[in-house]
C-alpha positions as CSV (number, residue, x, y, z in Angstrom):
1,M,128.4,52.2,-40.4
2,N,129.4,50.6,-43.6
3,Y,133.3,51.0,-43.7
4,N,135.8,51.2,-46.8
5,T,139.5,51.6,-47.3
6,K,139.3,55.3,-47.0
7,D,138.3,54.9,-43.5
8,I,141.5,53.2,-42.5
9,A,144.6,54.9,-40.9
10,V,147.9,52.8,-41.4
11,V,149.9,54.0,-38.6
12,I,153.6,52.8,-38.6
13,L,155.5,53.3,-35.1
14,N,159.2,54.3,-35.9
15,W,162.3,54.6,-33.8
16,N,165.7,54.9,-35.5
17,G,164.2,52.5,-38.3
18,K,165.3,54.4,-41.5
19,A,166.5,50.8,-43.1
20,L,163.2,49.1,-42.1
21,L,161.3,52.1,-43.8
22,E,163.3,51.9,-46.9
23,Q,162.7,48.1,-47.1
24,F,159.1,47.9,-46.0
25,L,157.4,51.1,-46.9
26,P,157.0,50.5,-50.7
27,S,154.8,47.5,-50.1
28,V,152.6,49.7,-47.9
29,T,152.2,52.6,-50.3
30,S,151.7,50.2,-53.3
31,F,148.9,48.0,-51.8
32,S,147.0,50.3,-49.2
33,D,144.5,51.5,-51.6
34,E,142.8,54.7,-50.4
35,A,143.9,54.3,-46.7
36,K,145.8,57.4,-45.1
37,I,149.6,56.4,-43.9
38,Y,151.0,57.9,-41.0
39,I,154.6,57.4,-39.6
40,A,154.5,58.0,-35.7
41,D,157.9,58.7,-34.9
42,N,159.3,58.1,-31.3
43,A,161.9,60.8,-31.2
44,S,164.2,59.2,-33.7
45,T,167.9,60.4,-33.7
46,D,168.9,58.8,-37.2
47,K,167.7,60.1,-40.5
48,S,164.2,58.3,-40.7
49,I,162.2,61.4,-40.8
50,D,164.3,63.1,-43.4
51,F,164.0,60.0,-45.6
52,I,160.2,59.9,-45.1
53,S,159.8,63.8,-46.0
54,K,161.8,63.5,-49.0
55,S,160.9,60.2,-50.4
56,Y,157.0,60.0,-49.4
57,P,155.8,63.4,-49.0
58,E,152.1,62.2,-49.0
59,I,152.8,60.3,-45.6
60,K,151.8,62.4,-42.5
61,I,154.6,62.2,-40.0
62,I,153.4,62.5,-36.2
63,Q,156.4,63.4,-34.1
64,N,156.4,62.0,-30.5
65,A,158.3,64.0,-27.9
66,E,160.0,61.0,-26.4
67,N,160.6,57.2,-27.0
68,G,157.8,55.9,-24.9
69,G,158.0,52.3,-26.6
70,Y,155.0,50.7,-28.3
71,A,152.5,51.5,-25.7
72,K,152.9,55.2,-25.2
73,G,154.1,55.8,-28.5
74,Y,150.8,54.9,-30.1
75,N,148.7,56.3,-27.3
76,D,150.5,59.8,-28.0
77,A,150.4,59.5,-31.9
78,L,146.8,58.3,-32.2
79,K,145.5,61.5,-30.7
80,Y,146.3,63.2,-33.9
81,V,144.5,60.7,-36.2
82,E,140.8,60.8,-37.2
83,E,140.1,57.7,-39.2
84,P,137.5,55.5,-37.7
85,L,139.5,52.3,-38.3
86,L,143.2,52.0,-37.0
87,C,145.8,49.9,-38.4
88,L,148.8,49.6,-36.0
89,L,151.6,48.3,-38.4
90,N,155.1,47.4,-37.3
91,S,157.8,48.9,-39.6
92,D,159.1,45.3,-40.6
93,I,156.0,44.2,-42.2
94,E,155.4,43.6,-45.8
95,V,151.8,43.6,-46.8
96,T,150.4,42.1,-49.8
97,E,148.0,43.0,-52.5
98,N,144.4,43.4,-51.4
99,W,145.3,43.0,-47.7
100,L,142.8,45.5,-46.4
101,S,139.5,44.5,-48.3
102,P,139.0,41.5,-46.2
103,I,139.3,43.4,-43.2
104,V,136.8,46.0,-44.3
105,M,134.5,43.2,-45.1
106,A,134.8,41.7,-41.6
107,Y,134.1,44.9,-39.9
108,N,131.1,45.5,-42.0
109,S,129.8,41.9,-41.2
110,E,129.4,42.1,-37.5
111,E,128.8,45.3,-35.5
112,D,130.4,44.0,-32.3
113,V,133.8,43.4,-33.9
114,A,136.3,45.7,-32.6
115,I,139.9,44.2,-33.3
116,I,141.1,42.2,-36.3
117,Q,144.3,40.5,-37.0
118,P,145.4,39.2,-40.6
119,K,147.3,36.0,-41.4
120,L,151.0,36.6,-40.1
121,L,153.6,34.7,-42.0
122,D,157.5,34.8,-41.4
123,Y,159.2,37.1,-43.9
124,K,162.3,35.1,-43.7
125,Q,160.6,31.7,-44.3
126,K,157.4,32.7,-46.2
127,T,155.9,29.1,-46.1
128,H,155.5,29.2,-42.3
129,F,153.6,31.2,-39.6
130,E,155.5,34.0,-37.7
131,Y,156.0,33.8,-33.8
132,A,154.1,37.0,-33.1
133,G,150.7,36.3,-33.7
134,A,150.5,33.6,-36.5
135,A,147.1,32.7,-37.0
136,G,145.4,34.5,-34.0
137,G,146.0,34.3,-30.4
138,F,144.6,32.6,-27.2
139,I,145.3,32.5,-23.6
140,D,145.4,29.7,-21.1
141,K,144.2,29.5,-17.4
142,Y,147.5,31.1,-16.2
143,G,147.8,33.9,-18.7
144,Y,150.4,32.2,-21.1
145,P,149.6,33.4,-24.9
146,F,149.7,30.8,-27.6
147,C,148.6,31.0,-31.2
148,R,147.0,28.8,-34.0
149,G,150.1,28.2,-35.8
150,R,152.6,28.7,-33.1
151,I,152.8,27.2,-29.4
152,F,155.9,28.4,-27.7
153,N,158.6,27.7,-30.0
154,T,157.1,25.3,-32.3
155,I,156.2,27.0,-35.6
156,E,153.7,25.4,-38.3
157,E,154.1,25.4,-42.1
158,D,151.1,27.3,-43.7
159,R,149.1,24.7,-45.7
160,G,146.0,26.6,-45.9
161,Q,144.8,25.2,-42.7
162,Y,144.0,28.5,-41.1
163,N,142.5,30.5,-44.2
164,D,139.1,30.9,-42.3
165,T,137.6,33.8,-40.2
166,I,137.0,33.1,-36.5
167,E,136.9,34.8,-33.2
168,I,140.2,34.8,-31.2
169,F,141.1,36.1,-27.9
170,W,143.9,38.5,-28.9
171,A,145.5,40.0,-31.9
172,S,149.1,40.6,-32.6
173,G,150.6,44.1,-32.3
174,A,152.6,43.6,-35.3
175,C,149.5,44.1,-37.6
176,F,146.6,45.4,-35.3
177,F,143.4,46.6,-36.5
178,I,141.0,48.3,-34.0
179,K,137.9,50.6,-34.2
180,H,139.0,54.2,-33.3
181,K,136.0,54.7,-30.9
182,V,136.8,51.4,-29.1
183,F,140.6,52.4,-28.7
184,K,139.4,55.6,-26.9
185,S,136.7,54.0,-24.8
186,L,139.3,51.5,-23.4
187,H,141.8,54.3,-22.9
188,G,144.3,52.8,-25.3
189,F,147.2,50.7,-24.1
190,D,148.7,50.7,-20.7
191,N,151.7,53.0,-20.9
192,T,153.4,51.2,-17.9
193,Y,154.1,48.0,-20.3
194,F,156.5,50.1,-22.8
195,A,156.5,47.3,-25.0
196,H,155.4,43.6,-25.3
197,M,152.0,42.1,-24.3
198,E,150.3,45.5,-24.3
199,E,148.0,44.4,-27.2
200,I,147.1,41.2,-25.2
201,D,146.1,43.4,-22.3
202,L,144.1,45.7,-24.5
203,C,142.4,42.7,-26.1
204,W,141.5,41.2,-22.8
205,R,140.0,44.6,-21.6
206,A,137.9,44.6,-25.0
207,F,136.8,40.9,-24.1
208,N,135.9,41.9,-20.8
209,A,133.7,44.8,-22.3
210,N,131.9,42.5,-24.6
211,Y,133.8,43.2,-27.8
212,K,134.9,40.7,-30.2
213,T,138.4,40.1,-31.6
214,L,138.7,38.4,-35.1
215,Y,141.3,36.6,-37.1
216,V,141.0,37.0,-40.9
217,G,143.0,34.5,-42.9
218,A,142.0,36.1,-46.3
219,S,144.4,39.0,-45.4
220,T,148.1,38.2,-45.4
221,V,151.1,40.0,-44.2
222,F,154.7,39.0,-43.6
223,H,156.6,39.9,-40.5
224,V,160.4,40.0,-39.7
225,G,159.8,39.7,-36.1
226,G,162.7,40.4,-33.6
227,A,163.9,43.6,-35.4
228,T,163.8,45.9,-32.3
229,L,164.7,43.3,-29.7
230,Q,166.0,39.8,-30.3
231,D,164.4,36.9,-28.7
232,T,167.8,36.4,-26.5
233,S,167.4,39.9,-25.3
234,P,167.2,40.0,-21.4
235,K,165.2,43.2,-21.7
236,K,162.5,41.2,-23.9
237,T,162.5,38.5,-21.5
238,Y,162.0,40.9,-18.5
239,L,159.2,42.6,-20.5
240,N,157.4,39.6,-21.4
241,F,157.5,38.0,-17.9
242,R,156.6,41.1,-16.1
243,N,153.7,42.3,-18.7
244,S,152.2,38.9,-18.6
245,L,151.7,39.0,-14.9
246,F,150.5,42.7,-15.2
247,T,147.9,41.3,-17.7
248,L,146.8,38.4,-15.6
249,V,146.3,40.6,-12.6
250,K,144.5,43.2,-14.1
251,N,142.0,41.1,-16.3
252,T,141.4,37.7,-15.1
253,D,138.3,36.4,-13.3
254,R,137.8,36.1,-9.4
255,N,140.2,33.3,-9.0
256,V,143.0,36.0,-9.4
257,F,144.9,34.7,-6.4
258,G,145.3,31.0,-7.3
259,R,146.1,31.8,-11.0
260,V,148.8,34.3,-10.0
261,V,150.4,31.9,-7.5
262,T,150.6,29.0,-10.0
263,R,152.1,31.5,-12.6
264,L,154.8,32.7,-10.3
265,I,155.8,29.0,-9.6
266,L,155.9,28.2,-13.2
267,D,158.0,31.3,-14.0
268,G,160.3,30.2,-11.3
269,I,160.8,27.0,-12.9
270,A,161.4,28.9,-16.2
271,G,164.1,30.8,-14.4
272,I,165.6,27.7,-13.0
273,R,165.8,26.2,-16.6
274,F,167.5,29.5,-17.8
275,L,170.1,28.9,-15.0
276,V,170.8,25.4,-16.0
277,Q,171.1,26.3,-19.5
278,G,173.8,28.9,-18.5
279,K,171.6,31.8,-19.6
280,L,172.3,33.8,-16.6
281,S,171.1,37.1,-17.9
282,L,167.8,35.6,-18.8
283,C,167.5,34.2,-15.4
284,F,168.2,37.4,-13.7
285,A,165.6,39.0,-16.2
286,T,163.1,36.8,-14.9
287,L,163.8,37.5,-11.3
288,K,163.9,41.2,-11.9
289,A,160.4,41.0,-13.7
290,H,159.0,39.3,-10.5
291,I,160.4,42.1,-8.3
292,N,159.1,44.8,-10.6
293,F,155.7,43.0,-10.4
294,Y,155.5,42.8,-6.7
295,R,156.2,46.7,-6.4
296,N,153.3,47.3,-9.0
297,L,150.9,44.9,-7.5
298,P,149.0,47.5,-5.5
299,R,148.3,49.5,-8.8
300,L,147.2,46.3,-10.7
301,L,144.8,45.4,-7.9
302,K,143.2,49.0,-8.1
303,Q,142.9,48.7,-11.8
304,R,141.0,45.7,-11.5
305,K,138.2,47.4,-9.9
306,H,137.5,49.1,-13.3
307,I,136.4,45.7,-14.9
308,K,132.6,45.7,-15.4
309,Q,132.4,42.0,-15.7
310,M,134.7,39.1,-15.5
311,P,133.6,36.6,-18.0
312,N,135.0,33.1,-18.4
313,Y,137.7,33.6,-21.1
314,N,139.1,30.1,-21.3
315,N,138.3,26.5,-20.1
316,R,141.8,25.1,-20.8
317,T,143.9,24.1,-17.9
318,S,147.4,24.8,-19.0
319,I,149.2,25.1,-22.2
320,V,152.4,24.5,-20.4
321,W,151.2,21.1,-19.2
322,D,149.9,20.4,-22.6
323,Y,153.2,21.4,-24.4
324,F,155.8,20.2,-22.2
325,I,154.2,17.3,-20.5
326,K,151.8,15.8,-23.1
327,K,153.8,16.9,-26.0
328,K,150.7,18.5,-27.8
329,Q,153.0,21.0,-29.9
330,K,150.6,21.8,-32.7
331,F,147.2,23.7,-32.2
332,D,145.0,20.8,-34.0
333,C,146.6,18.5,-31.2
334,L,144.9,20.5,-28.2
């Protein structure tokens, strides 16, 4: 199929985000060419919907019955979207002129490309990459995600070093393009995640089904990041630690036991580090994440049975070892 911008549905998930919509919708409506724009509202209680209805009557509003977070919110809303290409866009994203054309070209170049991420730069410091995706995501042997342009808390300046188009392992949920038919075939996001890491889980399932995920550096967007949950939020820490373990168990190869045990030990070290730093709430969030993981383990193991194949996803040993011990803190040093 030969796609064009008319085939794209830009779907923005909203929950009490009137201020963000006021700030960032103008760029989306100005630069999204002929794409159809939707607001998927997670049962907001502010004036978001009134604002959209009055200021942007051309935008279609899909009202979800509850705030099911990112995962369920999109799963519920996308049932009412028909376009063959989906762009799941955070409400705190500023898009740029001509951001969609390189994406369409990439889809038309290879049939097995299912998921695409553009270049993600920091809205607050536009010369640098943004934490949540940067220039495309990868994952290490123990399920730790990292990016070109961002490894743990080391953020690179954008000097044009990632202006390419390459295959990556995962795309950021901040600006996440996926073929609608692939989203359906993979049964969408895992609702149990609520938020954080659900896009990595979906990309991993796509990888196990022989689909490609691309980074397209010719398309650029700017992301605020942390507009919903701050980096120091115990809830965010809890979701990240728990959902990362969920993803590893569900999708990794047959060495799952050894990988998970090692990961639990490394998480324990991180929890002790929080304790030493006096971040008691984050330490407790890590412990809570592990307890919830154990409770869900039987379900996760059952989900593994649906994997048709378990290809070798990465030959790396450990990004934790490289970053903290070997001090390799930029992608080109790995």
